[in-house]
TORKOL-4160 file (C-alpha; in steps of 0.2 Angstrom, whole numbers, padded with zeros to 4 digits, m for minus):
313
<pt num="1" X="m0053" Y="m0191" Z="m0393"/>
<pt num="2" X="m0064" Y="m0203" Z="m0384"/>
<pt num="3" X="m0062" Y="m0222" Z="m0382"/>
<pt num="4" X="m0073" Y="m0235" Z="m0374"/>
<pt num="5" X="m0065" Y="m0233" Z="m0356"/>
<pt num="6" X="m0067" Y="m0214" Z="m0357"/>
<pt num="7" X="m0086" Y="m0214" Z="m0358"/>
<pt num="8" X="m0094" Y="m0209" Z="m0342"/>
<pt num="9" X="m0109" Y="m0220" Z="m0336"/>
<pt num="10" X="m0119" Y="m0215" Z="m0321"/>
<pt num="11" X="m0132" Y="m0225" Z="m0311"/>
<pt num="12" X="m0147" Y="m0214" Z="m0307"/>
<pt num="13" X="m0163" Y="m0217" Z="m0297"/>
<pt num="14" X="m0172" Y="m0233" Z="m0302"/>
<pt num="15" X="m0156" Y="m0240" Z="m0309"/>
<pt num="16" X="m0158" Y="m0230" Z="m0325"/>
<pt num="17" X="m0141" Y="m0229" Z="m0334"/>
<pt num="18" X="m0137" Y="m0211" Z="m0341"/>
<pt num="19" X="m0121" Y="m0208" Z="m0351"/>
<pt num="20" X="m0114" Y="m0191" Z="m0351"/>
<pt num="21" X="m0112" Y="m0185" Z="m0369"/>
<pt num="22" X="m0095" Y="m0179" Z="m0375"/>
<pt num="23" X="m0088" Y="m0178" Z="m0358"/>
<pt num="24" X="m0070" Y="m0178" Z="m0362"/>
<pt num="25" X="m0072" Y="m0166" Z="m0376"/>
<pt num="26" X="m0081" Y="m0154" Z="m0364"/>
<pt num="27" X="m0068" Y="m0155" Z="m0350"/>
<pt num="28" X="m0054" Y="m0152" Z="m0363"/>
<pt num="29" X="m0063" Y="m0138" Z="m0373"/>
<pt num="30" X="m0068" Y="m0128" Z="m0357"/>
<pt num="31" X="m0050" Y="m0129" Z="m0351"/>
<pt num="32" X="m0056" Y="m0133" Z="m0333"/>
<pt num="33" X="m0044" Y="m0126" Z="m0320"/>
<pt num="34" X="m0043" Y="m0128" Z="m0301"/>
<pt num="35" X="m0053" Y="m0114" Z="m0293"/>
<pt num="36" X="m0065" Y="m0111" Z="m0307"/>
<pt num="37" X="m0083" Y="m0106" Z="m0305"/>
<pt num="38" X="m0092" Y="m0118" Z="m0316"/>
<pt num="39" X="m0111" Y="m0117" Z="m0321"/>
<pt num="40" X="m0120" Y="m0132" Z="m0327"/>
<pt num="41" X="m0135" Y="m0124" Z="m0335"/>
<pt num="42" X="m0144" Y="m0141" Z="m0337"/>
<pt num="43" X="m0137" Y="m0152" Z="m0323"/>
<pt num="44" X="m0148" Y="m0167" Z="m0326"/>
<pt num="45" X="m0141" Y="m0181" Z="m0316"/>
<pt num="46" X="m0124" Y="m0172" Z="m0312"/>
<pt num="47" X="m0114" Y="m0182" Z="m0324"/>
<pt num="48" X="m0103" Y="m0168" Z="m0332"/>
<pt num="49" X="m0103" Y="m0158" Z="m0315"/>
<pt num="50" X="m0097" Y="m0173" Z="m0305"/>
<pt num="51" X="m0081" Y="m0174" Z="m0316"/>
<pt num="52" X="m0079" Y="m0156" Z="m0317"/>
<pt num="53" X="m0082" Y="m0154" Z="m0298"/>
<pt num="54" X="m0066" Y="m0164" Z="m0295"/>
<pt num="55" X="m0056" Y="m0154" Z="m0307"/>
<pt num="56" X="m0060" Y="m0137" Z="m0300"/>
<pt num="57" X="m0057" Y="m0144" Z="m0282"/>
<pt num="58" X="m0060" Y="m0138" Z="m0265"/>
<pt num="59" X="m0057" Y="m0120" Z="m0271"/>
<pt num="60" X="m0069" Y="m0121" Z="m0285"/>
<pt num="61" X="m0088" Y="m0119" Z="m0286"/>
<pt num="62" X="m0101" Y="m0129" Z="m0296"/>
<pt num="63" X="m0118" Y="m0121" Z="m0299"/>
<pt num="64" X="m0131" Y="m0134" Z="m0306"/>
<pt num="65" X="m0147" Y="m0128" Z="m0313"/>
<pt num="66" X="m0162" Y="m0138" Z="m0320"/>
<pt num="67" X="m0180" Y="m0134" Z="m0323"/>
<pt num="68" X="m0184" Y="m0152" Z="m0318"/>
<pt num="69" X="m0184" Y="m0154" Z="m0299"/>
<pt num="70" X="m0181" Y="m0173" Z="m0300"/>
<pt num="71" X="m0165" Y="m0169" Z="m0310"/>
<pt num="72" X="m0159" Y="m0158" Z="m0296"/>
<pt num="73" X="m0162" Y="m0171" Z="m0283"/>
<pt num="74" X="m0153" Y="m0184" Z="m0293"/>
<pt num="75" X="m0138" Y="m0172" Z="m0296"/>
<pt num="76" X="m0138" Y="m0169" Z="m0277"/>
<pt num="77" X="m0136" Y="m0187" Z="m0273"/>
<pt num="78" X="m0122" Y="m0188" Z="m0286"/>
<pt num="79" X="m0113" Y="m0173" Z="m0280"/>
<pt num="80" X="m0114" Y="m0176" Z="m0262"/>
<pt num="81" X="m0095" Y="m0180" Z="m0261"/>
<pt num="82" X="m0090" Y="m0167" Z="m0273"/>
<pt num="83" X="m0074" Y="m0158" Z="m0266"/>
<pt num="84" X="m0080" Y="m0141" Z="m0274"/>
<pt num="85" X="m0093" Y="m0130" Z="m0266"/>
<pt num="86" X="m0110" Y="m0135" Z="m0274"/>
<pt num="87" X="m0125" Y="m0125" Z="m0277"/>
<pt num="88" X="m0140" Y="m0134" Z="m0285"/>
<pt num="89" X="m0155" Y="m0123" Z="m0291"/>
<pt num="90" X="m0172" Y="m0128" Z="m0298"/>
<pt num="91" X="m0175" Y="m0115" Z="m0311"/>
<pt num="92" X="m0175" Y="m0112" Z="m0330"/>
<pt num="93" X="m0158" Y="m0108" Z="m0336"/>
<pt num="94" X="m0164" Y="m0092" Z="m0344"/>
<pt num="95" X="m0164" Y="m0085" Z="m0326"/>
<pt num="96" X="m0145" Y="m0088" Z="m0324"/>
<pt num="97" X="m0142" Y="m0069" Z="m0319"/>
<pt num="98" X="m0155" Y="m0070" Z="m0305"/>
<pt num="99" X="m0147" Y="m0087" Z="m0299"/>
<pt num="100" X="m0130" Y="m0079" Z="m0299"/>
<pt num="101" X="m0136" Y="m0064" Z="m0290"/>
<pt num="102" X="m0146" Y="m0074" Z="m0277"/>
<pt num="103" X="m0130" Y="m0084" Z="m0273"/>
<pt num="104" X="m0120" Y="m0068" Z="m0272"/>
<pt num="105" X="m0108" Y="m0074" Z="m0286"/>
<pt num="106" X="m0103" Y="m0061" Z="m0298"/>
<pt num="107" X="m0095" Y="m0070" Z="m0313"/>
<pt num="108" X="m0093" Y="m0088" Z="m0319"/>
<pt num="109" X="m0077" Y="m0095" Z="m0327"/>
<pt num="110" X="m0084" Y="m0109" Z="m0337"/>
<pt num="111" X="m0102" Y="m0113" Z="m0342"/>
<pt num="112" X="m0110" Y="m0128" Z="m0350"/>
<pt num="113" X="m0127" Y="m0131" Z="m0359"/>
<pt num="114" X="m0131" Y="m0149" Z="m0362"/>
<pt num="115" X="m0148" Y="m0148" Z="m0372"/>
<pt num="116" X="m0152" Y="m0166" Z="m0372"/>
<pt num="117" X="m0165" Y="m0175" Z="m0362"/>
<pt num="118" X="m0158" Y="m0186" Z="m0349"/>
<pt num="119" X="m0161" Y="m0205" Z="m0349"/>
<pt num="120" X="m0171" Y="m0203" Z="m0333"/>
<pt num="121" X="m0183" Y="m0191" Z="m0341"/>
<pt num="122" X="m0185" Y="m0202" Z="m0356"/>
<pt num="123" X="m0187" Y="m0219" Z="m0346"/>
<pt num="124" X="m0193" Y="m0214" Z="m0329"/>
<pt num="125" X="m0201" Y="m0197" Z="m0328"/>
<pt num="126" X="m0219" Y="m0202" Z="m0331"/>
<pt num="127" X="m0222" Y="m0186" Z="m0340"/>
<pt num="128" X="m0223" Y="m0193" Z="m0358"/>
<pt num="129" X="m0207" Y="m0188" Z="m0365"/>
<pt num="130" X="m0204" Y="m0205" Z="m0373"/>
<pt num="131" X="m0215" Y="m0213" Z="m0387"/>
<pt num="132" X="m0210" Y="m0230" Z="m0380"/>
<pt num="133" X="m0219" Y="m0228" Z="m0364"/>
<pt num="134" X="m0238" Y="m0226" Z="m0361"/>
<pt num="135" X="m0239" Y="m0211" Z="m0350"/>
<pt num="136" X="m0249" Y="m0195" Z="m0348"/>
<pt num="137" X="m0246" Y="m0183" Z="m0362"/>
<pt num="138" X="m0238" Y="m0169" Z="m0352"/>
<pt num="139" X="m0220" Y="m0166" Z="m0358"/>
<pt num="140" X="m0216" Y="m0153" Z="m0345"/>
<pt num="141" X="m0200" Y="m0151" Z="m0336"/>
<pt num="142" X="m0207" Y="m0143" Z="m0320"/>
<pt num="143" X="m0217" Y="m0155" Z="m0310"/>
<pt num="144" X="m0227" Y="m0142" Z="m0301"/>
<pt num="145" X="m0243" Y="m0139" Z="m0312"/>
<pt num="146" X="m0243" Y="m0120" Z="m0305"/>
<pt num="147" X="m0227" Y="m0117" Z="m0315"/>
<pt num="148" X="m0234" Y="m0125" Z="m0331"/>
<pt num="149" X="m0244" Y="m0114" Z="m0344"/>
<pt num="150" X="m0250" Y="m0129" Z="m0354"/>
<pt num="151" X="m0245" Y="m0147" Z="m0358"/>
<pt num="152" X="m0244" Y="m0158" Z="m0374"/>
<pt num="153" X="m0261" Y="m0164" Z="m0370"/>
<pt num="154" X="m0268" Y="m0146" Z="m0371"/>
<pt num="155" X="m0259" Y="m0144" Z="m0388"/>
<pt num="156" X="m0266" Y="m0159" Z="m0397"/>
<pt num="157" X="m0284" Y="m0157" Z="m0389"/>
<pt num="158" X="m0286" Y="m0138" Z="m0391"/>
<pt num="159" X="m0275" Y="m0130" Z="m0403"/>
<pt num="160" X="m0281" Y="m0127" Z="m0420"/>
<pt num="161" X="m0274" Y="m0137" Z="m0435"/>
<pt num="162" X="m0263" Y="m0124" Z="m0443"/>
<pt num="163" X="m0254" Y="m0120" Z="m0426"/>
<pt num="164" X="m0251" Y="m0139" Z="m0424"/>
<pt num="165" X="m0244" Y="m0140" Z="m0442"/>
<pt num="166" X="m0233" Y="m0125" Z="m0438"/>
<pt num="167" X="m0225" Y="m0132" Z="m0423"/>
<pt num="168" X="m0223" Y="m0150" Z="m0431"/>
<pt num="169" X="m0215" Y="m0143" Z="m0446"/>
<pt num="170" X="m0205" Y="m0129" Z="m0438"/>
<pt num="171" X="m0198" Y="m0137" Z="m0422"/>
<pt num="172" X="m0200" Y="m0155" Z="m0428"/>
<pt num="173" X="m0195" Y="m0153" Z="m0446"/>
<pt num="174" X="m0208" Y="m0166" Z="m0449"/>
<pt num="175" X="m0212" Y="m0169" Z="m0467"/>
<pt num="176" X="m0229" Y="m0176" Z="m0464"/>
<pt num="177" X="m0234" Y="m0162" Z="m0452"/>
<pt num="178" X="m0250" Y="m0158" Z="m0461"/>
<pt num="179" X="m0256" Y="m0176" Z="m0462"/>
<pt num="180" X="m0252" Y="m0179" Z="m0443"/>
<pt num="181" X="m0261" Y="m0163" Z="m0438"/>
<pt num="182" X="m0276" Y="m0167" Z="m0448"/>
<pt num="183" X="m0277" Y="m0184" Z="m0440"/>
<pt num="184" X="m0275" Y="m0177" Z="m0423"/>
<pt num="185" X="m0289" Y="m0165" Z="m0426"/>
<pt num="186" X="m0300" Y="m0179" Z="m0433"/>
<pt num="187" X="m0297" Y="m0190" Z="m0419"/>
<pt num="188" X="m0300" Y="m0178" Z="m0405"/>
<pt num="189" X="m0318" Y="m0175" Z="m0412"/>
<pt num="190" X="m0322" Y="m0192" Z="m0407"/>
<pt num="191" X="m0312" Y="m0194" Z="m0391"/>
<pt num="192" X="m0299" Y="m0185" Z="m0381"/>
<pt num="193" X="m0281" Y="m0189" Z="m0384"/>
<pt num="194" X="m0274" Y="m0193" Z="m0367"/>
<pt num="195" X="m0258" Y="m0203" Z="m0367"/>
<pt num="196" X="m0242" Y="m0205" Z="m0377"/>
<pt num="197" X="m0248" Y="m0221" Z="m0385"/>
<pt num="198" X="m0264" Y="m0213" Z="m0390"/>
<pt num="199" X="m0253" Y="m0200" Z="m0400"/>
<pt num="200" X="m0241" Y="m0214" Z="m0407"/>
<pt num="201" X="m0256" Y="m0223" Z="m0414"/>
<pt num="202" X="m0263" Y="m0207" Z="m0422"/>
<pt num="203" X="m0246" Y="m0203" Z="m0430"/>
<pt num="204" X="m0244" Y="m0221" Z="m0436"/>
<pt num="205" X="m0261" Y="m0220" Z="m0445"/>
<pt num="206" X="m0256" Y="m0203" Z="m0453"/>
<pt num="207" X="m0239" Y="m0207" Z="m0461"/>
<pt num="208" X="m0235" Y="m0219" Z="m0475"/>
<pt num="209" X="m0230" Y="m0237" Z="m0471"/>
<pt num="210" X="m0212" Y="m0234" Z="m0477"/>
<pt num="211" X="m0210" Y="m0220" Z="m0465"/>
<pt num="212" X="m0216" Y="m0232" Z="m0450"/>
<pt num="213" X="m0204" Y="m0246" Z="m0455"/>
<pt num="214" X="m0186" Y="m0248" Z="m0459"/>
<pt num="215" X="m0180" Y="m0231" Z="m0454"/>
<pt num="216" X="m0166" Y="m0227" Z="m0441"/>
<pt num="217" X="m0177" Y="m0215" Z="m0431"/>
<pt num="218" X="m0194" Y="m0219" Z="m0424"/>
<pt num="219" X="m0209" Y="m0212" Z="m0435"/>
<pt num="220" X="m0215" Y="m0202" Z="m0419"/>
<pt num="221" X="m0198" Y="m0194" Z="m0414"/>
<pt num="222" X="m0201" Y="m0178" Z="m0423"/>
<pt num="223" X="m0218" Y="m0175" Z="m0417"/>
<pt num="224" X="m0214" Y="m0179" Z="m0399"/>
<pt num="225" X="m0199" Y="m0167" Z="m0401"/>
<pt num="226" X="m0209" Y="m0153" Z="m0407"/>
<pt num="227" X="m0222" Y="m0154" Z="m0394"/>
<pt num="228" X="m0209" Y="m0155" Z="m0380"/>
<pt num="229" X="m0200" Y="m0140" Z="m0387"/>
<pt num="230" X="m0216" Y="m0130" Z="m0388"/>
<pt num="231" X="m0222" Y="m0135" Z="m0371"/>
<pt num="232" X="m0206" Y="m0129" Z="m0363"/>
<pt num="233" X="m0203" Y="m0114" Z="m0374"/>
<pt num="234" X="m0186" Y="m0121" Z="m0377"/>
<pt num="235" X="m0180" Y="m0111" Z="m0392"/>
<pt num="236" X="m0184" Y="m0094" Z="m0384"/>
<pt num="237" X="m0177" Y="m0100" Z="m0367"/>
<pt num="238" X="m0161" Y="m0104" Z="m0376"/>
<pt num="239" X="m0160" Y="m0088" Z="m0385"/>
<pt num="240" X="m0162" Y="m0079" Z="m0368"/>
<pt num="241" X="m0150" Y="m0090" Z="m0359"/>
<pt num="242" X="m0136" Y="m0088" Z="m0371"/>
<pt num="243" X="m0137" Y="m0069" Z="m0370"/>
<pt num="244" X="m0138" Y="m0070" Z="m0351"/>
<pt num="245" X="m0123" Y="m0083" Z="m0350"/>
<pt num="246" X="m0112" Y="m0071" Z="m0360"/>
<pt num="247" X="m0116" Y="m0057" Z="m0348"/>
<pt num="248" X="m0111" Y="m0068" Z="m0333"/>
<pt num="249" X="m0096" Y="m0076" Z="m0340"/>
<pt num="250" X="m0080" Y="m0067" Z="m0335"/>
<pt num="251" X="m0067" Y="m0061" Z="m0348"/>
<pt num="252" X="m0056" Y="m0076" Z="m0353"/>
<pt num="253" X="m0071" Y="m0088" Z="m0348"/>
<pt num="254" X="m0078" Y="m0101" Z="m0359"/>
<pt num="255" X="m0096" Y="m0106" Z="m0364"/>
<pt num="256" X="m0099" Y="m0124" Z="m0371"/>
<pt num="257" X="m0115" Y="m0130" Z="m0379"/>
<pt num="258" X="m0120" Y="m0147" Z="m0383"/>
<pt num="259" X="m0135" Y="m0147" Z="m0395"/>
<pt num="260" X="m0145" Y="m0162" Z="m0402"/>
<pt num="261" X="m0157" Y="m0152" Z="m0414"/>
<pt num="262" X="m0153" Y="m0143" Z="m0430"/>
<pt num="263" X="m0163" Y="m0128" Z="m0425"/>
<pt num="264" X="m0154" Y="m0127" Z="m0408"/>
<pt num="265" X="m0137" Y="m0129" Z="m0417"/>
<pt num="266" X="m0140" Y="m0115" Z="m0429"/>
<pt num="267" X="m0145" Y="m0104" Z="m0415"/>
<pt num="268" X="m0129" Y="m0107" Z="m0406"/>
<pt num="269" X="m0119" Y="m0106" Z="m0421"/>
<pt num="270" X="m0126" Y="m0089" Z="m0426"/>
<pt num="271" X="m0125" Y="m0082" Z="m0408"/>
<pt num="272" X="m0106" Y="m0087" Z="m0406"/>
<pt num="273" X="m0102" Y="m0081" Z="m0424"/>
<pt num="274" X="m0110" Y="m0064" Z="m0420"/>
<pt num="275" X="m0100" Y="m0062" Z="m0404"/>
<pt num="276" X="m0084" Y="m0067" Z="m0414"/>
<pt num="277" X="m0087" Y="m0054" Z="m0428"/>
<pt num="278" X="m0090" Y="m0040" Z="m0415"/>
<pt num="279" X="m0074" Y="m0044" Z="m0407"/>
<pt num="280" X="m0082" Y="m0049" Z="m0391"/>
<pt num="281" X="m0076" Y="m0067" Z="m0391"/>
<pt num="282" X="m0065" Y="m0081" Z="m0399"/>
<pt num="283" X="m0072" Y="m0096" Z="m0408"/>
<pt num="284" X="m0063" Y="m0111" Z="m0399"/>
<pt num="285" X="m0072" Y="m0123" Z="m0411"/>
<pt num="286" X="m0073" Y="m0117" Z="m0429"/>
<pt num="287" X="m0083" Y="m0132" Z="m0433"/>
<pt num="288" X="m0094" Y="m0142" Z="m0421"/>
<pt num="289" X="m0086" Y="m0157" Z="m0412"/>
<pt num="290" X="m0096" Y="m0173" Z="m0414"/>
<pt num="291" X="m0095" Y="m0189" Z="m0404"/>
<pt num="292" X="m0082" Y="m0203" Z="m0409"/>
<pt num="293" X="m0087" Y="m0219" Z="m0417"/>
<pt num="294" X="m0084" Y="m0227" Z="m0400"/>
<pt num="295" X="m0096" Y="m0216" Z="m0391"/>
<pt num="296" X="m0109" Y="m0217" Z="m0404"/>
<pt num="297" X="m0108" Y="m0236" Z="m0403"/>
<pt num="298" X="m0109" Y="m0236" Z="m0384"/>
<pt num="299" X="m0123" Y="m0222" Z="m0383"/>
<pt num="300" X="m0135" Y="m0221" Z="m0398"/>
<pt num="301" X="m0143" Y="m0205" Z="m0391"/>
<pt num="302" X="m0126" Y="m0196" Z="m0394"/>
<pt num="303" X="m0127" Y="m0198" Z="m0413"/>
<pt num="304" X="m0134" Y="m0181" Z="m0416"/>
<pt num="305" X="m0124" Y="m0172" Z="m0403"/>
<pt num="306" X="m0114" Y="m0156" Z="m0408"/>
<pt num="307" X="m0102" Y="m0147" Z="m0397"/>
<pt num="308" X="m0098" Y="m0128" Z="m0399"/>
<pt num="309" X="m0087" Y="m0118" Z="m0388"/>
<pt num="310" X="m0083" Y="m0099" Z="m0387"/>
<pt num="311" X="m0071" Y="m0089" Z="m0376"/>
<pt num="312" X="m0075" Y="m0072" Z="m0370"/>
<pt num="313" X="m0062" Y="m0058" Z="m0374"/>
């Protein structure tokens, strides 16, 4: 479906380039119409919303939600000339019903979840999402410390070894979870683990040489993923958000989810199939849509993306 010219690229703050994943497939799969009320549950830099905002037009509405206030700011800059009515809200998407109530909007026509991190969060947030940067070990979406229960630094320095093993193997599907957790605990006895590079060094020392070299993915990827998902309670938040989204979507409306993690995709697949079996919805995608070879070539981060779409009856 995609070709090279179809791939949407957006310049964000600090000249960071972000590429919206599966853009054309989302627009087509959601069947966007003029006048639609569209909710972007993870607005990021506003890439999907900027395109959909033009399609819903002056009679349409775009509601963008993000737990990261810097993402909301970037989206605001990108959507300043959007013809649709735009509402941008800093909140966790699990609170979609409250967001809609506060805006005095009853139902949505189309809803999108894009569960991937934005390029800005990886490259420029300063919160430790990337193992390629040397940053404080936070991994929090909210920037206000009052809205944060704990950070990645708290996990690696205070959680017991078995709990660390549990999240690394569960959320990260990390085969060397036990070895990494033991090395974390041994290291923190001597000195506090403070930065991303501290943690990368620990992981490197814990895993075999073949695991560090010659693989498609970086050896720290799964550990960082697991910590981020734990810090932000991502799986439970997604479960709650899917239920809430299905409540606020109007009959005939569509929900699309782009996932990048097998656990997230299984959760979405299960939720959609349950709604279908109960006669509450129709599966628009029997199997997930994945990026074209052109998109994967242009954007390596799209490689693990899977798009599923459901229509409420």
